[in-house]
N, CA, C and O atoms as CSV, one atom per row, in Angstrom:
chain,resi,resn,atom,element,x,y,z
A,1,MET,N,N,-39.279,100.021,-234.321
A,1,MET,CA,C,-38.617,101.017,-235.348
A,1,MET,C,C,-37.496,100.373,-235.682
A,1,MET,O,O,-36.732,99.917,-234.831
A,2,THR,N,N,-37.287,100.276,-237.026
A,2,THR,CA,C,-36.067,99.892,-237.632
A,2,THR,C,C,-34.966,100.659,-237.472
A,2,THR,O,O,-35.203,101.821,-237.141
A,3,GLU,N,N,-33.855,100.362,-237.605
A,3,GLU,CA,C,-32.556,101.140,-237.767
A,3,GLU,C,C,-32.699,102.197,-238.782
A,3,GLU,O,O,-32.488,103.377,-238.503
A,4,ARG,N,N,-33.106,101.736,-240.133
A,4,ARG,CA,C,-33.545,102.673,-241.022
A,4,ARG,C,C,-34.432,104.003,-240.814
A,4,ARG,O,O,-34.318,105.155,-241.234
A,5,ASP,N,N,-35.347,103.362,-240.001
A,5,ASP,CA,C,-36.466,104.534,-239.634
A,5,ASP,C,C,-35.657,105.487,-238.554
A,5,ASP,O,O,-35.778,106.712,-238.572
A,6,VAL,N,N,-34.968,104.908,-237.779
A,6,VAL,CA,C,-34.035,105.859,-236.689
A,6,VAL,C,C,-33.277,106.784,-237.601
A,6,VAL,O,O,-33.405,107.999,-237.451
A,7,HIS,N,N,-32.554,106.328,-238.466
A,7,HIS,CA,C,-31.596,106.989,-239.115
A,7,HIS,C,C,-32.299,108.238,-239.974
A,7,HIS,O,O,-31.776,109.351,-240.030
A,8,ALA,N,N,-33.639,107.880,-240.679
A,8,ALA,CA,C,-34.264,108.656,-241.339
A,8,ALA,C,C,-35.146,109.862,-240.222
A,8,ALA,O,O,-35.545,110.959,-240.612
A,9,LEU,N,N,-35.253,109.510,-239.279
A,9,LEU,CA,C,-35.971,110.350,-238.136
A,9,LEU,C,C,-34.688,111.345,-237.761
A,9,LEU,O,O,-34.830,112.568,-237.733
A,10,ARG,N,N,-33.574,110.770,-237.512
A,10,ARG,CA,C,-32.457,111.514,-237.257
A,10,ARG,C,C,-32.192,112.427,-238.171
A,10,ARG,O,O,-31.958,113.549,-237.720
A,11,ALA,N,N,-32.153,112.286,-239.399
A,11,ALA,CA,C,-31.753,112.964,-240.542
A,11,ALA,C,C,-32.769,114.227,-240.671
A,11,ALA,O,O,-32.385,115.388,-240.810
A,12,GLU,N,N,-34.010,113.849,-240.609
A,12,GLU,CA,C,-35.118,114.605,-240.505
A,12,GLU,C,C,-34.996,115.760,-239.433
A,12,GLU,O,O,-35.085,116.941,-239.771
A,13,ALA,N,N,-34.784,115.361,-238.111
A,13,ALA,CA,C,-34.496,116.212,-237.211
A,13,ALA,C,C,-33.557,117.255,-237.494
A,13,ALA,O,O,-33.793,118.453,-237.343
A,14,LEU,N,N,-32.386,116.716,-237.948
A,14,LEU,CA,C,-31.201,117.399,-238.020
A,14,LEU,C,C,-31.286,118.495,-239.159
A,14,LEU,O,O,-30.612,119.524,-239.114
A,15,ALA,N,N,-32.211,118.183,-240.236
A,15,ALA,CA,C,-32.418,119.202,-241.284
A,15,ALA,C,C,-33.465,120.303,-240.632
A,15,ALA,O,O,-33.317,121.501,-240.872
A,16,MET,N,N,-34.329,119.907,-239.950
A,16,MET,CA,C,-35.489,120.716,-239.353
A,16,MET,C,C,-34.646,121.890,-238.363
A,16,MET,O,O,-34.963,123.079,-238.340
A,17,LEU,N,N,-33.432,121.249,-237.504
A,17,LEU,CA,C,-32.748,122.024,-236.719
A,17,LEU,C,C,-31.840,122.997,-237.346
A,17,LEU,O,O,-31.646,124.097,-236.828
A,18,ALA,N,N,-31.248,122.613,-238.502
A,18,ALA,CA,C,-30.559,123.437,-239.235
A,18,ALA,C,C,-31.444,124.539,-239.867
A,18,ALA,O,O,-31.058,125.705,-239.942
A,19,GLU,N,N,-32.478,124.178,-240.255
A,19,GLU,CA,C,-33.270,125.296,-240.821
A,19,GLU,C,C,-33.732,126.268,-239.971
A,19,GLU,O,O,-34.016,127.387,-240.399
A,20,ALA,N,N,-33.870,125.887,-238.485
A,20,ALA,CA,C,-34.234,126.682,-237.527
A,20,ALA,C,C,-33.045,127.267,-237.073
A,20,ALA,O,O,-33.343,128.286,-236.449
A,21,THR,N,N,-31.841,127.090,-237.100
A,21,THR,CA,C,-30.670,127.766,-236.828
A,21,THR,C,C,-30.575,128.949,-237.872
A,21,THR,O,O,-30.440,130.130,-237.553
A,22,ARG,N,N,-30.664,128.468,-239.164
A,22,ARG,CA,C,-30.639,129.598,-240.223
A,22,ARG,C,C,-31.532,130.753,-240.015
A,22,ARG,O,O,-31.182,131.915,-240.221
A,23,ALA,N,N,-32.761,130.375,-239.579
A,23,ALA,CA,C,-33.824,131.432,-239.423
A,23,ALA,C,C,-33.409,132.255,-238.134
A,23,ALA,O,O,-33.499,133.480,-238.060
A,24,ALA,N,N,-32.926,131.397,-237.094
A,24,ALA,CA,C,-32.327,132.146,-236.006
A,24,ALA,C,C,-31.335,133.218,-236.145
A,24,ALA,O,O,-31.330,134.266,-235.498
A,25,ASN,N,N,-30.526,132.875,-237.017
A,25,ASN,CA,C,-29.453,133.787,-237.488
A,25,ASN,C,C,-29.974,135.068,-237.957
A,25,ASN,O,O,-29.444,136.097,-237.540
A,26,GLY,N,N,-30.964,135.125,-238.788
A,26,GLY,CA,C,-31.703,136.142,-239.308
A,26,GLY,C,C,-32.658,136.754,-238.362
A,26,GLY,O,O,-33.471,137.535,-238.857
A,27,ALA,N,N,-32.703,136.551,-237.161
A,27,ALA,CA,C,-33.765,137.250,-236.299
A,27,ALA,C,C,-33.318,138.449,-235.984
A,27,ALA,O,O,-32.123,138.711,-236.121
A,28,THR,N,N,-34.322,139.475,-235.454
A,28,THR,CA,C,-34.171,140.871,-235.063
A,28,THR,C,C,-33.483,140.955,-233.715
A,28,THR,O,O,-32.668,141.816,-233.383
A,29,ASP,N,N,-33.991,139.789,-232.874
A,29,ASP,CA,C,-33.947,140.027,-231.507
A,29,ASP,C,C,-33.425,138.590,-230.761
A,29,ASP,O,O,-33.567,137.521,-231.356
A,30,VAL,N,N,-32.926,138.639,-229.663
A,30,VAL,CA,C,-32.352,137.167,-229.101
A,30,VAL,C,C,-33.768,136.278,-228.786
A,30,VAL,O,O,-33.750,135.058,-228.951
A,31,GLU,N,N,-34.774,136.848,-228.405
A,31,GLU,CA,C,-35.870,136.018,-227.906
A,31,GLU,C,C,-36.254,135.215,-229.266
A,31,GLU,O,O,-36.378,133.991,-229.295
A,32,SER,N,N,-36.436,136.117,-230.448
A,32,SER,CA,C,-36.907,135.525,-231.693
A,32,SER,C,C,-36.148,134.540,-232.077
A,32,SER,O,O,-36.592,133.491,-232.543
A,33,ALA,N,N,-34.688,134.855,-231.876
A,33,ALA,CA,C,-33.821,133.751,-232.430
A,33,ALA,C,C,-34.035,132.412,-231.750
A,33,ALA,O,O,-34.118,131.309,-232.290
A,34,LEU,N,N,-34.109,132.719,-230.456
A,34,LEU,CA,C,-34.433,131.253,-229.328
A,34,LEU,C,C,-35.713,130.670,-229.948
A,34,LEU,O,O,-35.791,129.466,-230.196
A,35,GLY,N,N,-36.711,131.523,-230.195
A,35,GLY,CA,C,-37.986,130.935,-230.590
A,35,GLY,C,C,-37.941,130.117,-231.775
A,35,GLY,O,O,-38.653,129.118,-231.879
A,36,HIS,N,N,-37.028,130.540,-232.800
A,36,HIS,CA,C,-37.030,129.348,-233.734
A,36,HIS,C,C,-36.595,128.017,-233.348
A,36,HIS,O,O,-37.027,126.956,-233.800
A,37,LEU,N,N,-35.587,128.200,-232.358
A,37,LEU,CA,C,-34.945,126.766,-232.026
A,37,LEU,C,C,-36.181,125.969,-231.030
A,37,LEU,O,O,-36.395,124.771,-231.215
A,38,THR,N,N,-36.825,126.614,-230.154
A,38,THR,CA,C,-37.684,126.044,-229.458
A,38,THR,C,C,-38.892,125.578,-230.255
A,38,THR,O,O,-39.502,124.562,-229.921
A,39,ALA,N,N,-39.294,126.419,-231.459
A,39,ALA,CA,C,-40.356,125.694,-232.094
A,39,ALA,C,C,-39.860,124.409,-232.742
A,39,ALA,O,O,-40.517,123.371,-232.663
A,40,ALA,N,N,-38.652,124.488,-233.409
A,40,ALA,CA,C,-38.115,123.215,-233.974
A,40,ALA,C,C,-38.083,122.047,-232.997
A,40,ALA,O,O,-38.435,120.941,-233.408
A,41,THR,N,N,-37.671,122.212,-231.676
A,41,THR,CA,C,-37.682,121.043,-230.782
A,41,THR,C,C,-39.124,120.587,-230.719
A,41,THR,O,O,-39.251,119.363,-230.771
A,42,ARG,N,N,-40.146,121.234,-230.628
A,42,ARG,CA,C,-41.432,120.775,-230.461
A,42,ARG,C,C,-41.705,119.703,-231.648
A,42,ARG,O,O,-42.298,118.644,-231.441
A,43,GLU,N,N,-41.265,120.051,-232.762
A,43,GLU,CA,C,-41.685,119.313,-233.826
A,43,GLU,C,C,-40.586,117.876,-233.818
A,43,GLU,O,O,-41.097,116.793,-234.102
A,44,VAL,N,N,-39.345,117.923,-233.541
A,44,VAL,CA,C,-38.566,116.834,-233.529
A,44,VAL,C,C,-38.345,115.979,-232.420
A,44,VAL,O,O,-37.720,114.926,-232.544
A,45,LEU,N,N,-38.917,116.445,-231.122
A,45,LEU,CA,C,-38.605,115.465,-230.165
A,45,LEU,C,C,-39.890,114.886,-229.514
A,45,LEU,O,O,-40.961,115.490,-229.480
A,46,GLY,N,N,-39.679,113.713,-229.026
A,46,GLY,CA,C,-40.885,112.907,-228.459
A,46,GLY,C,C,-41.761,112.136,-229.417
A,46,GLY,O,O,-41.756,112.357,-230.628
A,47,ASP,N,N,-42.349,111.422,-228.959
A,47,ASP,CA,C,-43.142,110.223,-229.638
A,47,ASP,C,C,-44.630,110.983,-229.773
A,47,ASP,O,O,-45.452,111.082,-228.861
A,48,LYS,N,N,-44.775,111.506,-231.170
A,48,LYS,CA,C,-46.237,112.204,-231.213
A,48,LYS,C,C,-47.529,111.438,-231.187
A,48,LYS,O,O,-48.631,111.986,-231.181
A,49,GLU,N,N,-47.311,109.979,-231.171
A,49,GLU,CA,C,-48.431,109.135,-230.915
A,49,GLU,C,C,-48.525,108.302,-229.636
A,49,GLU,O,O,-49.351,107.408,-229.450
A,50,ALA,N,N,-47.518,108.727,-228.721
A,50,ALA,CA,C,-47.641,108.048,-227.201
A,50,ALA,C,C,-49.186,108.276,-226.660
A,50,ALA,O,O,-49.793,107.374,-226.082
A,51,HIS,N,N,-49.612,109.249,-226.846
A,51,HIS,CA,C,-51.010,109.541,-226.091
A,51,HIS,C,C,-52.047,108.740,-226.688
A,51,HIS,O,O,-53.071,108.561,-226.029
A,52,LEU,N,N,-51.933,108.191,-227.923
A,52,LEU,CA,C,-53.118,107.411,-228.444
A,52,LEU,C,C,-53.068,106.081,-228.207
A,52,LEU,O,O,-54.094,105.451,-228.466
A,53,ARG,N,N,-51.915,105.357,-227.678
A,53,ARG,CA,C,-52.017,104.026,-227.124
A,53,ARG,C,C,-52.416,103.788,-225.847
A,53,ARG,O,O,-51.993,104.514,-224.947
A,54,PRO,N,N,-53.225,102.814,-225.599
A,54,PRO,CA,C,-53.694,102.311,-224.453
A,54,PRO,C,C,-52.898,102.703,-223.304
A,54,PRO,O,O,-51.730,102.314,-223.287
A,55,GLY,N,N,-53.372,103.473,-222.247
A,55,GLY,CA,C,-52.525,103.511,-221.028
A,55,GLY,C,C,-51.814,104.987,-221.209
A,55,GLY,O,O,-51.371,105.578,-220.224
A,56,GLY,N,N,-51.743,105.479,-222.389
A,56,GLY,CA,C,-50.838,106.764,-222.845
A,56,GLY,C,C,-51.314,107.837,-221.888
A,56,GLY,O,O,-50.434,108.481,-221.317
A,57,LEU,N,N,-52.531,108.109,-221.642
A,57,LEU,CA,C,-52.933,109.122,-220.848
A,57,LEU,C,C,-53.871,108.480,-219.640
A,57,LEU,O,O,-54.446,107.400,-219.783
A,58,ARG,N,N,-53.945,109.186,-218.571
A,58,ARG,CA,C,-54.821,108.462,-217.528
A,58,ARG,C,C,-56.230,109.270,-217.732
A,58,ARG,O,O,-56.372,110.202,-218.524
A,59,ALA,N,N,-57.119,108.810,-216.981
A,59,ALA,CA,C,-58.633,109.469,-217.051
A,59,ALA,C,C,-58.368,111.028,-216.521
A,59,ALA,O,O,-57.822,111.378,-215.474
A,60,GLY,N,N,-58.932,111.848,-217.580
A,60,GLY,CA,C,-58.972,113.068,-217.285
A,60,GLY,C,C,-57.920,113.731,-217.837
A,60,GLY,O,O,-58.132,114.929,-218.021
A,61,GLU,N,N,-56.619,113.229,-218.227
A,61,GLU,CA,C,-55.657,113.727,-218.972
A,61,GLU,C,C,-55.660,114.128,-220.136
A,61,GLU,O,O,-56.386,113.444,-220.856
A,62,ARG,N,N,-55.003,115.201,-220.785
A,62,ARG,CA,C,-55.304,115.560,-222.231
A,62,ARG,C,C,-53.835,115.669,-222.612
A,62,ARG,O,O,-52.991,115.789,-221.724
A,63,GLN,N,N,-53.490,115.632,-223.921
A,63,GLN,CA,C,-52.178,115.678,-224.543
A,63,GLN,C,C,-52.032,117.276,-224.802
A,63,GLN,O,O,-52.953,118.033,-225.108
A,64,PHE,N,N,-50.829,117.576,-224.635
A,64,PHE,CA,C,-50.382,118.938,-225.030
A,64,PHE,C,C,-48.923,118.861,-225.276
A,64,PHE,O,O,-48.324,117.847,-224.917
A,65,VAL,N,N,-48.339,119.763,-225.810
A,65,VAL,CA,C,-46.964,119.755,-226.187
A,65,VAL,C,C,-46.530,121.319,-226.163
A,65,VAL,O,O,-47.099,122.181,-226.832
A,66,VAL,N,N,-45.420,121.557,-225.279
A,66,VAL,CA,C,-44.969,122.708,-225.018
A,66,VAL,C,C,-43.427,122.712,-225.233
A,66,VAL,O,O,-42.803,121.653,-225.172
A,67,SER,N,N,-42.810,123.894,-225.484
A,67,SER,CA,C,-41.181,124.144,-225.466
A,67,SER,C,C,-40.885,125.568,-225.102
A,67,SER,O,O,-41.606,126.482,-225.502
A,68,CYS,N,N,-39.842,125.766,-224.354
A,68,CYS,CA,C,-39.246,126.976,-223.928
A,68,CYS,C,C,-37.982,127.015,-223.710
A,68,CYS,O,O,-37.254,126.053,-223.958
A,69,ILE,N,N,-37.523,128.222,-223.180
A,69,ILE,CA,C,-36.469,128.177,-222.611
A,69,ILE,C,C,-36.500,128.945,-221.329
A,69,ILE,O,O,-37.121,130.008,-221.307
A,70,PHE,N,N,-35.815,128.458,-220.127
A,70,PHE,CA,C,-35.820,129.271,-218.965
A,70,PHE,C,C,-34.436,129.935,-218.823
A,70,PHE,O,O,-33.375,129.356,-219.060
A,71,LEU,N,N,-34.562,131.233,-218.405
A,71,LEU,CA,C,-33.236,131.837,-218.268
A,71,LEU,C,C,-33.464,132.477,-216.791
A,71,LEU,O,O,-34.583,132.819,-216.409
A,72,ILE,N,N,-32.243,132.610,-215.966
A,72,ILE,CA,C,-32.245,133.097,-214.693
A,72,ILE,C,C,-32.072,134.396,-214.775
A,72,ILE,O,O,-31.120,134.819,-215.431
A,73,THR,N,N,-32.901,135.225,-214.169
A,73,THR,CA,C,-32.938,136.613,-214.141
A,73,THR,C,C,-31.604,137.422,-213.630
A,73,THR,O,O,-30.844,136.845,-212.853
A,74,ALA,N,N,-31.375,138.501,-213.983
A,74,ALA,CA,C,-30.115,138.998,-213.647
A,74,ALA,C,C,-29.859,139.128,-212.038
A,74,ALA,O,O,-28.702,139.150,-211.617
A,75,ASP,N,N,-30.869,139.206,-211.236
A,75,ASP,CA,C,-30.829,139.450,-209.832
A,75,ASP,C,C,-30.959,137.873,-209.244
A,75,ASP,O,O,-31.211,137.718,-208.049
A,76,ARG,N,N,-30.786,136.775,-210.084
A,76,ARG,CA,C,-30.898,135.643,-209.465
A,76,ARG,C,C,-31.971,135.175,-208.595
A,76,ARG,O,O,-31.901,134.288,-207.745
A,77,GLN,N,N,-32.794,135.764,-208.862
A,77,GLN,CA,C,-34.243,135.326,-207.958
A,77,GLN,C,C,-35.314,134.577,-208.783
A,77,GLN,O,O,-36.222,134.003,-208.181
A,78,HIS,N,N,-35.254,134.555,-210.094
A,78,HIS,CA,C,-36.121,133.926,-210.709
A,78,HIS,C,C,-35.919,133.096,-211.911
A,78,HIS,O,O,-34.833,133.303,-212.453
A,79,ASN,N,N,-36.644,132.242,-212.456
A,79,ASN,CA,C,-36.447,131.378,-213.777
A,79,ASN,C,C,-37.517,132.118,-214.459
A,79,ASN,O,O,-38.655,132.240,-214.007
A,80,LEU,N,N,-36.957,132.770,-215.942
A,80,LEU,CA,C,-38.024,133.534,-216.468
A,80,LEU,C,C,-38.258,132.763,-217.816
A,80,LEU,O,O,-37.332,132.487,-218.579
A,81,LEU,N,N,-39.546,132.443,-218.044
A,81,LEU,CA,C,-39.943,131.819,-219.420
A,81,LEU,C,C,-39.806,132.601,-220.781
A,81,LEU,O,O,-40.467,133.629,-220.933
A,82,VAL,N,N,-39.051,132.192,-221.676
A,82,VAL,CA,C,-38.742,133.023,-222.810
A,82,VAL,C,C,-38.971,132.008,-223.865
A,82,VAL,O,O,-38.822,130.819,-223.579
A,83,ALA,N,N,-39.308,132.359,-225.023
A,83,ALA,CA,C,-39.171,131.687,-226.442
A,83,ALA,C,C,-40.117,130.667,-226.279
A,83,ALA,O,O,-39.754,129.523,-226.554
A,84,GLU,N,N,-41.444,130.891,-225.821
A,84,GLU,CA,C,-42.217,129.799,-225.467
A,84,GLU,C,C,-43.109,129.297,-226.704
A,84,GLU,O,O,-43.395,130.056,-227.630
A,85,HIS,N,N,-43.527,127.955,-226.647
A,85,HIS,CA,C,-44.513,127.784,-227.603
A,85,HIS,C,C,-45.453,126.685,-226.962
A,85,HIS,O,O,-45.037,125.703,-226.348
A,86,GLY,N,N,-46.697,126.972,-227.176
A,86,GLY,CA,C,-47.934,126.223,-226.487
A,86,GLY,C,C,-48.136,126.399,-225.101
A,86,GLY,O,O,-48.653,125.487,-224.455
A,87,PHE,N,N,-47.775,127.515,-224.531
A,87,PHE,CA,C,-48.062,127.995,-223.257
A,87,PHE,C,C,-49.237,128.835,-223.387
A,87,PHE,O,O,-49.405,129.445,-224.443
A,88,PRO,N,N,-50.093,128.941,-222.410
A,88,PRO,CA,C,-51.320,130.163,-222.540
A,88,PRO,C,C,-50.509,131.523,-222.459
A,88,PRO,O,O,-49.414,131.644,-221.909
A,89,PRO,N,N,-51.196,132.488,-223.070
A,89,PRO,CA,C,-50.515,133.872,-223.164
A,89,PRO,C,C,-50.150,134.433,-221.648
A,89,PRO,O,O,-49.180,135.101,-221.290
A,90,GLU,N,N,-51.080,134.012,-221.014
A,90,GLU,CA,C,-50.700,134.766,-219.692
A,90,GLU,C,C,-49.567,134.369,-218.855
A,90,GLU,O,O,-49.299,134.875,-217.765
A,91,GLN,N,N,-48.782,133.231,-219.557
A,91,GLN,CA,C,-47.586,132.803,-219.059
A,91,GLN,C,C,-46.348,133.373,-219.736
A,91,GLN,O,O,-45.191,132.999,-219.547
A,92,HIS,N,N,-46.745,134.284,-220.510
A,92,HIS,CA,C,-45.575,134.752,-221.311
A,92,HIS,C,C,-44.709,135.697,-220.327
A,92,HIS,O,O,-45.140,136.701,-219.759
A,93,ARG,N,N,-43.572,135.243,-220.251
A,93,ARG,CA,C,-42.508,135.870,-219.365
A,93,ARG,C,C,-42.761,135.467,-217.964
A,93,ARG,O,O,-42.444,136.203,-217.030
A,94,LEU,N,N,-43.313,134.338,-217.798
A,94,LEU,CA,C,-43.701,133.719,-216.244
A,94,LEU,C,C,-42.428,133.793,-215.634
A,94,LEU,O,O,-41.407,133.539,-216.274
A,95,ARG,N,N,-42.410,134.179,-214.242
A,95,ARG,CA,C,-41.406,134.109,-213.487
A,95,ARG,C,C,-41.704,133.097,-212.527
A,95,ARG,O,O,-42.796,133.092,-211.959
A,96,ILE,N,N,-40.720,132.133,-212.267
A,96,ILE,CA,C,-40.800,131.198,-210.989
A,96,ILE,C,C,-39.680,131.403,-210.220
A,96,ILE,O,O,-38.552,131.344,-210.709
A,97,PRO,N,N,-39.911,131.663,-208.933
A,97,PRO,CA,C,-38.824,131.806,-207.989
A,97,PRO,C,C,-37.853,130.795,-207.829
A,97,PRO,O,O,-38.233,129.681,-207.469
A,98,LEU,N,N,-36.566,131.026,-208.057
A,98,LEU,CA,C,-35.417,130.294,-208.237
A,98,LEU,C,C,-35.365,129.134,-207.074
A,98,LEU,O,O,-35.124,127.946,-207.288
A,99,ASP,N,N,-35.626,129.696,-205.871
A,99,ASP,CA,C,-35.488,128.608,-204.771
A,99,ASP,C,C,-36.805,127.641,-204.749
A,99,ASP,O,O,-36.897,126.787,-203.868
A,100,PHE,N,N,-37.720,127.781,-205.641
A,100,PHE,CA,C,-38.916,126.833,-205.854
A,100,PHE,C,C,-38.708,125.648,-206.229
A,100,PHE,O,O,-39.420,124.723,-205.838
A,101,GLY,N,N,-37.609,125.472,-207.122
A,101,GLY,CA,C,-36.906,124.062,-207.606
A,101,GLY,C,C,-36.893,124.322,-209.275
A,101,GLY,O,O,-37.351,125.280,-209.897
A,102,PRO,N,N,-36.339,123.357,-209.672
A,102,PRO,CA,C,-36.045,123.292,-211.333
A,102,PRO,C,C,-37.448,123.555,-211.914
A,102,PRO,O,O,-38.400,122.952,-211.418
A,103,PRO,N,N,-37.632,124.394,-212.906
A,103,PRO,CA,C,-38.903,124.586,-213.677
A,103,PRO,C,C,-39.551,123.440,-214.351
A,103,PRO,O,O,-40.765,123.247,-214.417
A,104,GLY,N,N,-38.417,122.547,-214.947
A,104,GLY,CA,C,-39.048,121.607,-215.585
A,104,GLY,C,C,-39.297,120.269,-214.749
A,104,GLY,O,O,-39.887,119.320,-215.265
């Protein structure tokens, strides 16, 4: 990738994040606001073609992309999944015990 390509990607990512920030500012609740930002990160982070290269995935693996924010619950017992994209519906508001380790 050339330096020019890197600068173009950076400009595109910053423009997308700026648009997500504007949308977040108009959201009606906190989770919706955060959702605009996590949706944008799915678009701007990572190599979208890495899985297509030889050795990019092992046998039986499949490509998927997710984004979210984990918040620590008020009782400090769980990591709470919010503003998620790409997760199955049954994982909405998933709680992971805080002492289980980092969620990511």
